[in-house]
C-alpha positions in Angstrom: 0.0 0.0 0.0 2.8 2.3 0.9 4.6 1.8 -2.4 1.3 2.5 -4.3 0.9 5.8 -2.5 4.5 6.8 -3.2 4.1 5.7 -6.8 1.0 8.0 -7.0 3.0 10.9 -5.6 5.8 10.3 -8.2 3.2 10.1 -11.0 1.6 13.4 -9.8 5.0 15.0 -9.8 5.7 13.8 -13.3 2.3 15.1 -14.5 3.0 18.5 -13.0 6.5 18.6 -14.6 4.9 17.8 -18.0 2.3 20.6 -17.5 5.0 23.1 -16.7 7.1 22.0 -19.7 4.0 22.5 -21.9 3.5 26.0 -20.5 7.1 26.8 -21.0 6.9 25.7 -24.6 3.8 27.8 -25.1 5.6 30.8 -23.6 8.5 30.2 -26.0 6.2 30.2 -28.9 4.6 33.5 -27.7 8.1 35.0 -27.6 8.9 33.8 -31.1 5.6 35.3 -32.4 6.3 38.6 -30.6 9.8 38.8 -32.1 8.4 38.0 -35.5 5.9 40.8 -35.1 8.6 43.2 -33.9 10.8 42.3 -36.9 7.9 42.8 -39.3 7.0 46.1 -37.8 10.6 47.3 -38.0 10.8 46.3 -41.6 7.7 48.3 -42.3 9.1 51.3 -40.6 6.6 51.2 -37.7 3.6 50.9 -40.0 4.2 54.2 -41.6 5.3 53.2 -45.1 6.8 56.0 -47.1 7.0 58.6 -44.3 10.1 60.1 -42.9 10.6 60.2 -39.1 11.5 63.8 -38.7 8.7 65.3 -36.7 8.7 65.4 -32.9 5.2 63.7 -32.8 6.5 60.7 -34.8 9.7 60.5 -32.8 7.6 60.6 -29.6 5.3 58.0 -30.9 8.2 55.7 -31.8 9.8 56.2 -28.4 6.5 55.4 -26.6 6.1 52.3 -28.8 9.6 51.2 -28.0 9.0 51.6 -24.3 5.8 49.6 -24.5 7.7 46.9 -26.5 10.5 46.9 -23.9 7.9 46.5 -21.1 6.2 43.7 -22.9 9.5 41.9 -23.5 10.5 42.3 -19.8 7.1 40.9 -18.7 7.5 38.0 -21.1 11.0 37.3 -19.8 9.8 37.4 -16.2 7.0 34.9 -17.1 9.6 32.6 -18.7 11.8 32.8 -15.6 8.8 31.8 -13.5 7.9 28.9 -15.8 11.5 27.7 -16.0 11.8 27.9 -12.2 8.5 25.9 -11.9 9.8 23.2 -14.3 13.1 23.0 -12.4 11.3 22.8 -9.1 9.0 20.1 -10.4 12.0 18.1 -11.7 13.8 18.5 -8.4 10.7 17.2 -6.5 10.3 14.4 -8.9 13.9 13.4 -8.5 13.7 13.6 -4.7 10.5 11.5 -4.7 12.1 8.9 -7.0 15.2 8.8 -4.8 13.1 8.3 -1.7 11.1 5.6 -3.3 14.3 3.8 -4.3 15.6 4.0 -0.8 12.4 2.7 0.7 12.4 -0.1 -1.9 16.0 -1.0 -0.9 15.1 -1.0 2.8 12.1 -3.2 2.1 14.2 -5.7 0.1 16.7 -5.8 2.9 14.0 -6.4 5.5 12.5 -9.1 3.3 15.9 -10.8 2.9 16.3 -10.7 6.7 12.8 -12.1 7.3 13.5 -14.9 4.8 16.8 -15.8 6.7 15.0 -15.7 10.0 12.2 -18.0 8.9 14.4 -20.6 7.3 
């Protein structure tokens, strides 16, 4: 019974790690899409095809857009850090649970071997 419970805990840890890995992959895809959009926008000249950027209004607009983009990238980076930390934590817990299960199994085997010797 004890081994079944520990097995269930290990399986739950593995499921959590898989979920976090999927979230991390999705966040990476979001980053790639954002970078593609930024690149496309830069190639278009900020969406103002054919205009020159000499007026203060346009410069101000570009500066504000750049700041918004920087904030968005920083937020995305922070989210990635959290997701990576979550995956690492889940992996660590999974590893610890597996190690504990191995130790318990080894102890049970030793006890079984001693019991067999005693009852012979």
